[in-house]
C-alpha positions as CSV (number, residue, x, y, z in Angstrom):
1,M,-14.6,-15.5,12.2
2,T,-17.2,-14.8,15.2
3,D,-20.4,-13.6,14.5
4,A,-22.6,-11.7,16.9
5,G,-26.4,-11.3,15.4
6,S,-26.4,-10.2,11.9
7,E,-22.9,-8.9,12.0
8,K,-19.8,-11.3,10.9
9,L,-16.3,-10.3,11.8
10,R,-14.3,-12.0,8.8
11,R,-11.3,-11.8,6.6
12,L,-11.4,-8.7,3.9
13,R,-11.9,-10.6,0.1
14,A,-11.1,-9.5,-2.9
15,E,-14.5,-8.7,-4.1
16,D,-14.9,-6.3,-1.3
17,I,-12.4,-4.4,-2.9
18,P,-15.3,-1.5,-4.4
19,A,-16.9,-1.2,-1.1
20,A,-13.8,-0.6,0.9
21,A,-12.9,2.2,-1.8
22,Q,-15.7,3.5,-1.0
23,L,-15.7,3.0,2.4
24,S,-12.2,5.2,2.3
25,G,-13.6,7.8,-0.5
26,Q,-16.6,8.5,1.4
27,A,-14.1,9.3,4.6
28,G,-12.3,11.6,2.1
29,W,-9.2,9.2,2.1
30,N,-7.0,9.4,-1.2
31,Q,-6.7,5.7,-1.4
32,T,-7.5,3.7,-4.7
33,E,-8.7,0.3,-5.7
34,E,-5.1,-0.3,-6.3
35,D,-3.9,0.7,-2.8
36,W,-6.6,-2.2,-1.3
37,R,-5.4,-4.6,-3.8
38,T,-1.4,-4.0,-2.3
39,L,-2.8,-4.4,1.3
40,L,-4.6,-7.5,0.6
41,E,-1.7,-9.2,-1.4
42,L,0.7,-8.5,0.8
43,S,-1.6,-9.2,4.1
44,P,-4.2,-11.5,3.1
45,E,-5.0,-12.6,6.9
46,G,-4.3,-9.3,8.0
47,C,-6.8,-7.4,6.4
48,L,-10.2,-7.9,8.6
49,A,-13.7,-6.6,8.2
50,I,-17.0,-6.4,9.7
51,E,-20.0,-7.3,8.0
52,A,-23.5,-6.2,8.8
53,D,-26.6,-7.1,7.1
54,G,-24.9,-8.3,4.0
55,Q,-23.1,-5.4,3.4
56,L,-19.4,-4.2,4.3
57,A,-19.4,-2.4,7.4
58,A,-15.8,-1.6,8.7
59,T,-12.5,-2.4,7.9
60,T,-9.3,-2.7,9.4
61,T,-5.7,-4.0,8.1
62,L,-2.5,-5.1,9.4
63,L,0.5,-5.4,7.7
64,C,3.6,-7.4,9.0
65,Y,7.3,-6.7,8.0
66,G,8.7,-9.7,9.2
67,R,8.3,-10.1,13.1
68,R,10.2,-6.8,13.9
69,L,7.0,-4.4,12.9
70,A,3.7,-4.6,12.0
71,W,1.6,-1.8,10.5
72,I,-2.2,-0.9,11.3
73,G,-4.5,1.3,9.1
74,M,-8.0,1.8,7.3
75,V,-9.5,1.7,9.9
76,L,-12.7,2.7,8.5
77,T,-16.7,2.4,9.6
78,K,-19.3,3.4,7.5
79,A,-21.1,6.3,8.9
80,E,-24.4,4.6,9.4
81,C,-22.3,1.7,11.4
82,Q,-20.5,4.1,13.9
83,R,-20.5,3.5,17.7
84,R,-21.2,0.1,18.1
85,G,-18.1,-0.7,18.7
86,F,-16.7,-1.9,15.1
87,A,-13.5,-0.2,15.2
88,R,-12.5,-1.5,18.9
89,R,-13.7,-4.9,17.8
90,L,-11.4,-5.0,14.7
91,M,-8.7,-3.3,16.4
92,A,-8.6,-5.6,19.1
93,Q,-8.9,-9.2,17.0
94,A,-5.6,-7.4,14.7
95,L,-4.0,-7.0,17.9
96,K,-4.7,-10.7,18.9
97,N,-3.3,-11.7,15.6
98,A,-0.3,-10.0,15.8
99,D,0.3,-10.7,19.1
100,K,0.1,-14.5,18.1
101,M,2.7,-14.2,15.4
102,G,5.3,-12.9,18.3
103,I,4.9,-8.9,16.2
104,A,7.8,-7.1,18.4
105,T,6.4,-3.6,17.9
106,I,3.0,-2.1,15.9
107,K,2.2,1.1,14.7
108,L,-0.3,3.6,13.2
109,D,-0.8,6.9,12.3
110,A,-3.5,7.7,14.2
111,T,-5.9,10.9,13.8
112,D,-7.5,13.3,16.3
113,Q,-10.9,10.6,16.5
114,G,-9.0,7.7,17.0
115,Q,-5.7,8.5,19.1
116,P,-8.2,8.1,22.6
117,L,-9.4,4.2,21.1
118,Y,-5.6,3.6,20.8
119,K,-4.3,4.9,23.9
120,S,-7.0,2.9,25.5
121,L,-5.6,-0.2,23.6
122,G,-2.0,-0.1,24.6
123,F,-0.5,2.7,22.6
124,R,1.7,5.7,23.0
125,S,2.2,8.9,20.9
126,E,5.6,8.5,19.1
127,Q,6.0,11.5,17.0
128,E,3.5,13.6,14.3
129,V,3.2,13.0,10.8
130,E,1.7,15.6,8.9
131,R,0.1,15.9,5.6
132,W,1.3,17.9,2.6
133,S,-1.0,18.7,-0.1
134,R,-0.3,20.9,-4.0
135,T,-3.3,21.9,-6.3
136,G,-3.0,21.3,-10.0
137,G,-4.9,19.4,-12.6
138,N,-5.4,16.2,-13.7
139,A,-1.9,15.4,-15.4
140,Q,-0.7,12.1,-15.8
141,L,1.7,11.1,-13.0
142,P,5.5,11.3,-14.6
143,A,7.0,8.3,-15.7
144,G,9.9,7.1,-12.9
145,R,13.5,7.5,-14.2
146,I,14.1,3.5,-14.6
147,S,17.6,2.5,-13.7
148,A,19.2,-1.0,-13.3
149,E,20.2,0.3,-9.6
150,E,18.0,-0.6,-6.8
151,P,19.1,1.3,-3.5
152,W,15.9,1.1,-1.5
153,R,17.0,-3.1,-1.0
154,D,20.1,-1.8,1.0
155,V,19.3,1.6,2.6
156,D,15.8,1.4,2.9
157,P,15.7,-1.1,6.0
158,L,18.7,1.0,7.7
159,V,16.5,4.2,7.5
160,F,13.0,2.5,7.9
161,G,14.4,0.4,10.8
162,T,13.3,-3.2,9.7
163,D,12.6,-4.8,5.9
164,R,9.8,-3.8,3.5
165,S,11.1,-5.3,0.5
166,Q,8.0,-6.8,-0.4
167,L,6.3,-3.5,0.1
168,L,8.3,-2.0,-2.5
169,E,8.7,-4.6,-5.1
170,R,4.8,-4.0,-5.0
171,L,5.1,-0.5,-5.7
172,A,8.3,-0.8,-7.9
173,R,6.3,-2.9,-10.2
174,L,2.8,-0.9,-10.2
175,N,5.2,2.5,-10.8
176,P,8.6,2.4,-11.2
177,P,10.7,4.3,-8.5
178,T,13.0,7.1,-9.5
179,S,16.8,6.8,-7.8
180,V,19.9,8.1,-7.8
181,S,22.9,7.0,-5.6
182,Q,21.5,6.2,-2.0
183,A,18.6,8.1,-2.6
184,Y,14.6,7.0,-4.4
185,L,11.5,8.2,-4.7
186,F,8.3,6.3,-5.4
187,T,5.4,8.1,-6.4
188,R,1.5,6.4,-7.4
189,P,-1.8,7.5,-7.9
190,G,-4.8,8.4,-5.9
191,R,-8.3,8.8,-5.7
192,V,-8.3,12.5,-5.7
193,T,-4.0,13.2,-6.0
194,A,-1.0,11.8,-6.9
195,Y,0.9,10.4,-3.9
196,L,4.3,11.2,-3.8
197,G,6.3,9.0,-1.3
198,P,7.8,7.0,0.2
199,C,11.3,8.9,-0.3
200,V,14.5,8.1,1.4
201,S,17.8,10.1,1.3
202,E,20.3,10.5,3.5
203,D,21.6,13.2,1.7
204,P,19.3,16.3,1.4
205,R,21.2,17.2,-1.6
206,R,20.3,14.1,-3.3
207,A,16.5,14.1,-2.3
208,R,16.1,17.9,-3.1
209,P,16.5,17.2,-7.2
210,L,14.6,13.7,-7.1
211,I,11.7,15.5,-5.6
212,E,11.5,19.1,-7.6
213,E,12.2,17.2,-11.1
214,C,9.2,14.5,-10.2
215,V,6.4,17.3,-8.6
216,L,7.7,20.2,-11.5
217,N,7.2,17.9,-14.4
218,A,3.8,17.2,-13.4
219,E,0.8,19.6,-12.9
220,C,-1.5,16.9,-11.4
221,A,-1.8,18.0,-7.7
222,W,0.0,16.2,-5.5
223,S,-0.7,14.6,-1.5
224,W,3.1,14.1,0.7
225,D,2.7,12.9,3.7
226,L,6.1,14.0,5.9
227,F,8.0,14.0,9.1
228,P,7.6,18.0,10.6
229,Q,10.9,17.2,12.6
230,N,12.8,16.5,9.1
231,Q,13.1,20.4,8.4
232,H,14.8,19.7,5.1
233,A,11.7,17.7,3.9
234,V,9.3,20.7,5.4
235,A,11.9,24.0,3.5
236,L,11.1,21.8,-0.1
237,A,7.5,21.3,0.7
238,R,6.7,24.8,0.9
239,D,9.4,25.2,-1.8
240,L,7.5,23.6,-4.1
241,G,4.3,25.5,-3.2
242,F,3.0,22.6,-0.7
243,S,1.1,23.3,2.6
244,P,-0.2,21.4,5.4
245,K,-3.4,19.8,5.3
246,R,-3.8,17.2,7.9
247,H,-2.1,16.7,11.2
248,L,-2.0,12.8,12.9
249,V,0.3,11.6,15.5
250,R,2.4,8.2,14.7
251,M,2.0,5.8,17.9
252,A,3.6,2.6,18.9
253,R,2.5,-0.3,21.3
254,G,5.1,-2.8,22.2
255,K,9.1,-2.7,21.9
256,D,10.7,0.9,20.6
257,L,11.6,1.2,17.3
258,R,12.2,4.1,16.0
259,E,12.7,5.6,11.9
260,N,15.6,8.0,10.9
261,E,13.2,10.4,10.4
262,N,15.7,13.1,9.0
263,S,16.6,10.5,6.2
264,I,12.6,9.6,5.5
265,Y,11.6,12.7,3.4
266,A,8.1,11.4,2.6
267,I,6.5,8.3,4.2
268,A,4.8,5.5,2.3
269,G,1.5,6.2,3.3
270,F,-0.7,6.5,6.5
271,E,-1.7,3.1,6.4
272,L,1.9,1.7,5.4
273,G,4.1,3.3,7.5
């Protein structure tokens, strides 16, 4: 796309995935190469990179849920390349692309380190998001309870605020979700821990058994990203031996678009919403 000396801003490519996964791993994040493939498959034009001296130096992803909402994630810069403005350049390009597409709202989940940059680019704080963790071994994830019903197709847009069916379809192909009535739970492997989410239920009496059965039937360690505003999710996490480990802030740019936090028991991921 653009060059600056030995630096090149371009699209992320499939052959970059191992280096991208190394970047997220060095940051201590939980994404796997498969998570990067998901982003690249769903948004090949929205995944951006800066190449410096022939190597992947920084990344940013923009995942669009129609034209109503886009999600920014994976804002990463190689340690030795930090303080060179790479994150700002990538963010500016991602926002330019979103504006060209007429995206109404853009959101992201920001660390303390990233918040000043995002505020300078027009993002405002919306609400808190927390990662809760539970220790365990390296056991395999339990298989989802495969059902002919797919409640997420009808329920998710009402709760999340827009259609993200392409993402959920991809996650379902990789790891079938568990569902009961109008509630569902996705899980997937992570680099360090298994990941719990997304999970949506408009009734806490349905969310609790879904999550309990999943967590208690697996001996693996877990990561669970939730809204602390959802007190039912917080209480359940504590009951199952989870504790808060990371604190982020959900930020938005553009039109107001809020999720129904009390029906979201686990988000899809900091990079997915």
